[in-house]
Backbone as JSON Lines, residues from 0, in Angstrom:
{"i":0,"aa":"M","n":[-85.32,-73.89,-11.51],"ca":[-86.02,-74.51,-12.91],"c":[-87.53,-74.45,-12.42]}
{"i":1,"aa":"I","n":[-88.23,-74.33,-13.62],"ca":[-89.62,-73.9,-13.79],"c":[-90.31,-75.3,-13.99]}
{"i":2,"aa":"A","n":[-90.98,-75.88,-13.16],"ca":[-91.69,-77.23,-13.69],"c":[-92.87,-77.17,-14.3]}
{"i":3,"aa":"S","n":[-93.05,-76.79,-15.59],"ca":[-94.03,-76.83,-16.51],"c":[-93.57,-76.63,-17.98]}
{"i":4,"aa":"G","n":[-94.32,-77.49,-18.56],"ca":[-93.85,-77.72,-20.12],"c":[-93.79,-76.64,-20.97]}
{"i":5,"aa":"A","n":[-94.69,-75.56,-20.37],"ca":[-94.5,-74.33,-21.19],"c":[-93.24,-73.46,-21.18]}
{"i":6,"aa":"Y","n":[-92.56,-73.88,-20.11],"ca":[-90.94,-73.23,-19.81],"c":[-89.98,-74.28,-20.2]}
{"i":7,"aa":"N","n":[-89.92,-75.17,-20.96],"ca":[-88.88,-76.13,-21.45],"c":[-87.95,-75.11,-22.0]}
{"i":8,"aa":"Y","n":[-88.07,-74.24,-22.8],"ca":[-86.82,-73.52,-23.64],"c":[-86.34,-72.48,-22.42]}
{"i":9,"aa":"I","n":[-87.0,-72.25,-21.66],"ca":[-86.36,-71.34,-20.75],"c":[-85.54,-72.13,-19.98]}
{"i":10,"aa":"N","n":[-86.13,-73.57,-19.3],"ca":[-85.26,-74.42,-18.45],"c":[-83.98,-74.85,-19.15]}
{"i":11,"aa":"V","n":[-84.01,-75.1,-20.76],"ca":[-82.98,-75.45,-21.36],"c":[-81.86,-74.38,-21.28]}
{"i":12,"aa":"L","n":[-82.38,-73.29,-21.44],"ca":[-81.4,-71.91,-21.6],"c":[-80.99,-71.61,-20.52]}
{"i":13,"aa":"E","n":[-81.71,-72.01,-19.3],"ca":[-80.89,-71.78,-17.89],"c":[-79.94,-73.02,-17.59]}
{"i":14,"aa":"K","n":[-79.8,-74.19,-18.04],"ca":[-79.05,-75.07,-18.08],"c":[-77.79,-74.75,-18.79]}
{"i":15,"aa":"G","n":[-77.93,-74.14,-20.03],"ca":[-76.97,-73.61,-20.88],"c":[-76.19,-72.32,-20.14]}
{"i":16,"aa":"C","n":[-76.92,-71.48,-19.76],"ca":[-76.29,-70.44,-18.65],"c":[-75.58,-70.92,-17.43]}
{"i":17,"aa":"D","n":[-76.26,-71.96,-16.79],"ca":[-75.25,-72.59,-15.92],"c":[-73.98,-73.29,-16.33]}
{"i":18,"aa":"A","n":[-73.93,-73.89,-17.34],"ca":[-72.84,-74.41,-17.91],"c":[-71.69,-73.5,-18.52]}
{"i":19,"aa":"S","n":[-72.44,-72.21,-18.85],"ca":[-71.39,-71.04,-19.53],"c":[-70.77,-70.64,-18.2]}
{"i":20,"aa":"W","n":[-71.68,-70.37,-17.29],"ca":[-70.89,-69.7,-15.9],"c":[-69.94,-70.48,-15.24]}
{"i":21,"aa":"T","n":[-69.84,-71.99,-15.48],"ca":[-68.9,-72.7,-15.05],"c":[-67.78,-72.75,-15.89]}
{"i":22,"aa":"R","n":[-68.02,-72.52,-17.15],"ca":[-67.16,-72.41,-18.12],"c":[-66.22,-71.07,-17.93]}
{"i":23,"aa":"N","n":[-66.87,-70.3,-17.7],"ca":[-66.03,-68.84,-17.44],"c":[-65.38,-68.92,-16.06]}
{"i":24,"aa":"S","n":[-65.72,-69.61,-15.16],"ca":[-64.87,-69.96,-13.76],"c":[-63.74,-70.7,-14.35]}
{"i":25,"aa":"L","n":[-64.05,-71.58,-15.09],"ca":[-62.65,-72.59,-15.22],"c":[-61.92,-71.88,-16.38]}
{"i":26,"aa":"I","n":[-61.96,-71.03,-17.28],"ca":[-61.2,-70.47,-18.22],"c":[-60.5,-69.59,-17.03]}
{"i":27,"aa":"S","n":[-61.12,-68.81,-16.54],"ca":[-60.36,-67.84,-15.62],"c":[-59.33,-68.45,-14.74]}
{"i":28,"aa":"N","n":[-59.89,-69.78,-14.02],"ca":[-58.95,-70.62,-13.56],"c":[-57.68,-70.93,-14.26]}
{"i":29,"aa":"N","n":[-57.83,-71.11,-15.48],"ca":[-56.72,-71.75,-16.54],"c":[-55.88,-70.1,-16.67]}
{"i":30,"aa":"I","n":[-56.55,-69.23,-16.91],"ca":[-55.55,-68.01,-16.91],"c":[-54.91,-67.77,-15.89]}
{"i":31,"aa":"A","n":[-55.5,-68.08,-14.49],"ca":[-54.84,-67.9,-13.23],"c":[-53.64,-68.64,-13.04]}
{"i":32,"aa":"N","n":[-53.77,-69.96,-13.92],"ca":[-52.7,-71.11,-13.72],"c":[-51.8,-71.2,-14.79]}
{"i":33,"aa":"V","n":[-51.89,-70.01,-15.65],"ca":[-50.8,-69.87,-16.89],"c":[-49.23,-70.43,-16.84]}
{"i":34,"aa":"D","n":[-48.92,-69.79,-15.66],"ca":[-47.77,-70.07,-15.19],"c":[-47.21,-71.14,-14.07]}
{"i":35,"aa":"T","n":[-48.38,-71.8,-13.96],"ca":[-48.09,-72.91,-13.08],"c":[-47.72,-74.19,-13.47]}
{"i":36,"aa":"P","n":[-46.43,-74.89,-13.19],"ca":[-45.88,-75.92,-13.6],"c":[-46.76,-77.04,-13.78]}
{"i":37,"aa":"N","n":[-46.9,-78.04,-14.68],"ca":[-47.77,-79.04,-14.84],"c":[-49.34,-78.93,-14.74]}
{"i":38,"aa":"Y","n":[-49.69,-77.79,-14.75],"ca":[-51.06,-77.5,-14.66],"c":[-51.77,-77.9,-16.31]}
{"i":39,"aa":"K","n":[-52.99,-78.56,-16.21],"ca":[-53.66,-78.94,-17.51],"c":[-54.74,-77.96,-17.3]}
{"i":40,"aa":"R","n":[-55.11,-77.46,-18.64],"ca":[-56.32,-76.7,-18.74],"c":[-57.61,-77.53,-18.51]}
{"i":41,"aa":"K","n":[-58.57,-76.68,-17.85],"ca":[-59.97,-77.67,-17.8],"c":[-61.01,-77.15,-18.63]}
{"i":42,"aa":"D","n":[-61.89,-77.65,-19.01],"ca":[-63.3,-76.97,-19.65],"c":[-64.44,-77.75,-19.4]}
{"i":43,"aa":"I","n":[-65.34,-77.78,-20.01],"ca":[-66.39,-78.21,-19.55],"c":[-67.43,-78.66,-20.74]}
{"i":44,"aa":"N","n":[-67.96,-79.7,-20.82],"ca":[-68.58,-80.18,-22.09],"c":[-70.27,-80.09,-22.05]}
{"i":45,"aa":"F","n":[-70.74,-79.15,-22.3],"ca":[-72.27,-78.98,-22.46],"c":[-72.91,-79.0,-23.64]}
{"i":46,"aa":"E","n":[-72.48,-78.67,-24.84],"ca":[-72.85,-78.36,-26.06],"c":[-73.26,-79.88,-26.54]}
{"i":47,"aa":"E","n":[-72.09,-80.97,-26.54],"ca":[-72.33,-82.17,-26.84],"c":[-73.4,-83.02,-26.17]}
{"i":48,"aa":"Y","n":[-73.44,-82.86,-24.78],"ca":[-74.46,-83.43,-24.19],"c":[-75.9,-82.79,-24.45]}
{"i":49,"aa":"L","n":[-76.0,-81.83,-24.76],"ca":[-77.58,-80.95,-25.23],"c":[-77.5,-81.46,-26.85]}
{"i":50,"aa":"G","n":[-76.71,-81.68,-27.55],"ca":[-76.95,-82.28,-28.93],"c":[-77.44,-83.34,-29.17]}
{"i":51,"aa":"N","n":[-76.61,-84.28,-28.32],"ca":[-77.11,-85.72,-27.85],"c":[-78.25,-86.02,-27.5]}
{"i":52,"aa":"A","n":[-79.13,-85.43,-26.25],"ca":[-80.22,-85.09,-25.82],"c":[-81.22,-84.9,-26.84]}
{"i":53,"aa":"L","n":[-80.99,-83.68,-27.53],"ca":[-81.83,-83.37,-28.52],"c":[-82.04,-84.34,-29.52]}
{"i":54,"aa":"G","n":[-81.24,-85.15,-30.1],"ca":[-81.25,-85.87,-31.1],"c":[-81.43,-85.77,-32.42]}
{"i":55,"aa":"G","n":[-81.53,-84.63,-32.93],"ca":[-81.72,-84.22,-34.07],"c":[-82.8,-84.7,-35.0]}
{"i":56,"aa":"G","n":[-84.1,-84.69,-34.24],"ca":[-85.16,-85.13,-34.89],"c":[-85.82,-84.11,-35.72]}
{"i":57,"aa":"T","n":[-87.13,-84.44,-36.24],"ca":[-87.89,-83.39,-37.08],"c":[-88.26,-82.13,-36.6]}
{"i":58,"aa":"S","n":[-88.79,-82.2,-35.08],"ca":[-89.16,-81.04,-34.78],"c":[-88.46,-80.87,-33.27]}
{"i":59,"aa":"L","n":[-87.91,-79.66,-33.45],"ca":[-86.99,-79.24,-31.87],"c":[-88.07,-78.89,-30.96]}
{"i":60,"aa":"D","n":[-89.36,-78.81,-31.12],"ca":[-90.5,-78.46,-29.94],"c":[-90.57,-79.66,-29.2]}
{"i":61,"aa":"D","n":[-90.78,-80.46,-30.13],"ca":[-91.05,-81.67,-29.53],"c":[-89.95,-82.32,-28.55]}
{"i":62,"aa":"E","n":[-88.84,-82.51,-29.34],"ca":[-87.27,-82.65,-28.57],"c":[-87.15,-81.75,-27.19]}
{"i":63,"aa":"V","n":[-87.42,-80.58,-27.29],"ca":[-87.16,-79.71,-26.06],"c":[-88.35,-80.13,-25.12]}
{"i":64,"aa":"A","n":[-89.7,-80.47,-25.47],"ca":[-90.45,-80.96,-24.59],"c":[-90.18,-82.03,-23.94]}
{"i":65,"aa":"G","n":[-89.44,-82.97,-24.62],"ca":[-89.24,-84.34,-24.13],"c":[-88.11,-84.54,-23.63]}
{"i":66,"aa":"L","n":[-87.03,-83.61,-23.31],"ca":[-85.76,-83.67,-22.6],"c":[-86.07,-83.83,-20.89]}
{"i":67,"aa":"E","n":[-85.0,-84.72,-20.81],"ca":[-85.1,-84.84,-19.01],"c":[-84.29,-83.93,-18.63]}
{"i":68,"aa":"L","n":[-84.61,-82.96,-18.39],"ca":[-83.42,-81.78,-17.73],"c":[-82.83,-82.32,-16.75]}
{"i":69,"aa":"D","n":[-83.01,-83.23,-15.82],"ca":[-82.22,-83.46,-14.55],"c":[-81.04,-84.24,-15.13]}
{"i":70,"aa":"E","n":[-81.17,-84.87,-16.45],"ca":[-80.09,-85.66,-16.97],"c":[-79.28,-84.91,-17.64]}
{"i":71,"aa":"L","n":[-79.34,-83.62,-17.96],"ca":[-78.86,-82.87,-18.85],"c":[-77.65,-81.88,-17.97]}
{"i":72,"aa":"N","n":[-76.77,-82.69,-17.68],"ca":[-75.86,-82.25,-16.79],"c":[-74.45,-82.0,-17.81]}
{"i":73,"aa":"A","n":[-73.58,-81.1,-17.32],"ca":[-72.27,-80.73,-18.07],"c":[-71.26,-81.51,-17.09]}
{"i":74,"aa":"L","n":[-70.26,-81.85,-17.81],"ca":[-69.12,-82.53,-16.97],"c":[-67.89,-82.07,-17.38]}
{"i":75,"aa":"T","n":[-67.03,-81.33,-16.05],"ca":[-65.86,-80.79,-16.42],"c":[-64.45,-81.78,-16.53]}
{"i":76,"aa":"Y","n":[-63.66,-81.68,-17.78],"ca":[-62.73,-82.71,-18.03],"c":[-61.51,-81.63,-18.15]}
{"i":77,"aa":"T","n":[-60.37,-82.42,-18.09],"ca":[-59.07,-81.82,-18.16],"c":[-58.73,-81.93,-19.71]}
{"i":78,"aa":"D","n":[-58.61,-80.83,-20.44],"ca":[-58.57,-80.8,-21.99],"c":[-56.96,-81.31,-22.16]}
{"i":79,"aa":"Y","n":[-56.79,-81.96,-22.95],"ca":[-55.48,-82.43,-23.79],"c":[-54.6,-82.84,-22.51]}
{"i":80,"aa":"A","n":[-54.78,-83.41,-21.72],"ca":[-54.28,-83.77,-20.49],"c":[-52.77,-84.41,-20.96]}
{"i":81,"aa":"N","n":[-52.4,-85.3,-22.1],"ca":[-51.29,-85.88,-22.25],"c":[-50.61,-84.64,-23.14]}
{"i":82,"aa":"V","n":[-50.64,-83.66,-23.29],"ca":[-50.03,-82.65,-24.28],"c":[-49.55,-81.51,-23.43]}
{"i":83,"aa":"D","n":[-48.35,-81.13,-23.55],"ca":[-47.42,-79.95,-23.14],"c":[-47.01,-79.15,-24.15]}
{"i":84,"aa":"Y","n":[-47.39,-77.78,-23.95],"ca":[-47.36,-76.71,-24.88],"c":[-45.73,-76.26,-24.61]}
{"i":85,"aa":"R","n":[-45.45,-76.31,-22.86],"ca":[-44.11,-75.81,-22.82],"c":[-43.34,-76.83,-21.88]}
{"i":86,"aa":"L","n":[-42.36,-76.47,-21.82],"ca":[-41.15,-77.27,-21.06],"c":[-41.64,-77.84,-19.6]}
{"i":87,"aa":"D","n":[-42.4,-76.74,-19.16],"ca":[-42.91,-77.23,-17.62],"c":[-44.1,-77.8,-17.55]}
{"i":88,"aa":"G","n":[-44.52,-78.5,-18.47],"ca":[-45.57,-79.31,-18.51],"c":[-47.02,-78.8,-18.46]}
{"i":89,"aa":"N","n":[-47.06,-77.58,-18.59],"ca":[-48.22,-76.79,-18.83],"c":[-49.08,-76.6,-20.33]}
{"i":90,"aa":"N","n":[-50.42,-76.63,-20.25],"ca":[-50.71,-76.64,-21.66],"c":[-51.72,-75.48,-21.8]}
{"i":91,"aa":"V","n":[-51.52,-74.53,-21.27],"ca":[-52.62,-73.33,-21.2],"c":[-51.71,-72.43,-22.16]}
{"i":92,"aa":"D","n":[-52.61,-71.99,-22.64],"ca":[-52.29,-70.87,-24.0],"c":[-53.12,-69.73,-23.65]}
{"i":93,"aa":"I","n":[-52.46,-68.32,-23.13],"ca":[-53.09,-67.56,-22.78],"c":[-54.04,-66.66,-23.82]}
{"i":94,"aa":"D","n":[-53.56,-66.58,-24.96],"ca":[-54.36,-66.12,-26.22],"c":[-55.6,-67.22,-26.63]}
{"i":95,"aa":"T","n":[-55.69,-68.05,-26.38],"ca":[-56.62,-69.29,-26.94],"c":[-57.55,-68.92,-25.58]}
{"i":96,"aa":"E","n":[-57.16,-68.98,-24.16],"ca":[-58.02,-69.04,-23.51],"c":[-58.72,-67.42,-23.12]}
{"i":97,"aa":"S","n":[-57.86,-66.57,-23.43],"ca":[-58.69,-65.16,-23.85],"c":[-59.82,-65.15,-25.0]}
{"i":98,"aa":"A","n":[-59.08,-65.54,-25.85],"ca":[-60.62,-65.49,-27.01],"c":[-61.71,-66.61,-26.63]}
{"i":99,"aa":"E","n":[-61.4,-67.74,-25.67],"ca":[-62.48,-68.56,-25.45],"c":[-63.36,-67.94,-24.62]}
{"i":100,"aa":"L","n":[-62.72,-66.99,-23.54],"ca":[-63.52,-66.41,-22.37],"c":[-64.19,-65.01,-23.14]}
{"i":101,"aa":"A","n":[-64.16,-64.79,-23.99],"ca":[-64.73,-63.6,-25.06],"c":[-66.21,-64.23,-25.81]}
{"i":102,"aa":"K","n":[-65.76,-65.38,-26.0],"ca":[-66.61,-66.31,-26.91],"c":[-67.76,-66.99,-25.85]}
{"i":103,"aa":"N","n":[-67.38,-67.07,-24.54],"ca":[-68.07,-67.85,-23.75],"c":[-69.15,-66.7,-23.21]}
{"i":104,"aa":"Q","n":[-68.52,-65.32,-22.73],"ca":[-69.3,-64.39,-22.36],"c":[-70.21,-63.88,-23.49]}
{"i":105,"aa":"I","n":[-69.98,-63.95,-24.79],"ca":[-71.09,-63.51,-25.62],"c":[-72.24,-64.61,-25.68]}
{"i":106,"aa":"K","n":[-71.65,-65.72,-25.74],"ca":[-72.81,-66.82,-25.63],"c":[-73.62,-67.01,-24.35]}
{"i":107,"aa":"Y","n":[-73.24,-66.45,-23.15],"ca":[-73.74,-66.19,-21.94],"c":[-74.78,-65.13,-21.98]}
{"i":108,"aa":"Y","n":[-74.47,-64.06,-22.29],"ca":[-75.2,-62.9,-22.62],"c":[-76.4,-63.23,-23.98]}
{"i":109,"aa":"T","n":[-75.97,-63.8,-24.77],"ca":[-77.06,-64.19,-25.68],"c":[-78.04,-65.12,-25.03]}
{"i":110,"aa":"M","n":[-78.07,-66.29,-24.34],"ca":[-78.71,-66.92,-23.79],"c":[-79.57,-66.39,-22.69]}
{"i":111,"aa":"M","n":[-79.0,-65.21,-21.98],"ca":[-79.67,-64.41,-21.15],"c":[-80.77,-63.67,-21.78]}
{"i":112,"aa":"D","n":[-80.36,-63.05,-22.74],"ca":[-81.2,-62.07,-23.44],"c":[-82.33,-63.2,-23.92]}
{"i":113,"aa":"S","n":[-81.93,-64.26,-24.66],"ca":[-83.16,-65.34,-25.19],"c":[-84.02,-65.52,-23.98]}
{"i":114,"aa":"I","n":[-83.67,-65.32,-23.07],"ca":[-84.43,-65.95,-21.7],"c":[-85.45,-64.7,-21.45]}
{"i":115,"aa":"T","n":[-84.9,-63.7,-21.63],"ca":[-85.69,-62.44,-21.24],"c":[-86.58,-62.38,-22.62]}
{"i":116,"aa":"Q","n":[-86.42,-62.3,-23.52],"ca":[-87.39,-62.38,-24.55],"c":[-88.34,-63.39,-24.85]}
{"i":117,"aa":"E","n":[-88.1,-64.64,-24.08],"ca":[-89.21,-65.81,-23.71],"c":[-90.12,-65.37,-22.72]}
{"i":118,"aa":"F","n":[-89.78,-64.61,-21.65],"ca":[-90.48,-64.24,-20.68],"c":[-91.35,-63.15,-21.14]}
{"i":119,"aa":"T","n":[-90.9,-62.15,-22.08],"ca":[-91.68,-61.13,-22.44],"c":[-92.82,-61.73,-23.53]}
{"i":120,"aa":"R","n":[-92.37,-62.5,-24.29],"ca":[-93.48,-63.39,-24.94],"c":[-94.54,-64.01,-24.38]}
{"i":121,"aa":"L","n":[-94.13,-64.67,-23.21],"ca":[-95.3,-65.08,-22.41],"c":[-96.21,-63.87,-21.5]}
{"i":122,"aa":"K","n":[-95.21,-63.08,-21.49],"ca":[-96.06,-61.7,-20.56],"c":[-97.2,-61.25,-21.56]}
{"i":123,"aa":"T","n":[-96.69,-61.33,-22.81],"ca":[-97.8,-60.72,-23.82],"c":[-99.02,-61.46,-24.24]}
{"i":124,"aa":"V","n":[-98.4,-62.89,-23.89],"ca":[-99.78,-64.03,-24.24],"c":[-100.75,-63.81,-23.04]}
{"i":125,"aa":"V","n":[-100.01,-63.42,-21.53],"ca":[-100.97,-63.33,-20.55],"c":[-101.83,-61.95,-20.59]}
{"i":126,"aa":"A","n":[-100.92,-61.27,-21.01],"ca":[-101.62,-59.73,-21.04],"c":[-102.79,-59.44,-21.81]}
{"i":127,"aa":"K","n":[-102.92,-60.47,-23.07],"ca":[-104.05,-60.28,-24.09],"c":[-105.09,-61.07,-23.39]}
C-alpha cells in the first residue's frame, strides 16, 4: 500500500485485487470439494464493505480520499450454511462455481488494468 493521498484509488484497487485473489482461492477450493460430503461453499464479502465505506455521497473523489484503508477488509463466510443441494449435505454447484470463477477472473484483470492505467496517468503528469 502506498502511503499518500495521491494514490488512494490505487490503494482501493489493490484492496479489491487482494479480495478478488482470495475469492479465486475460495472458489477453487469449493470446486475441489464438490464431492466432499457436508462441505459448504465459502465466499468473501468485499463489495458490500467497500460500498458501505464509500457511503454513496456526492463526490467519489472525496469519499475515496477519506477512506480508512486499514478498516477496509473482506471477511470469508460460509454461504448458505443451512442449505443442502444434495443428499450428502454438500451445497456446491459446479456450474455456479465455474461461472463465478470466470466472473471473478474478469473482475481481477479489470482492476489490474485500472491500476496500470492510473500509474500511466501519474507517469504522464510527472513527465510533463
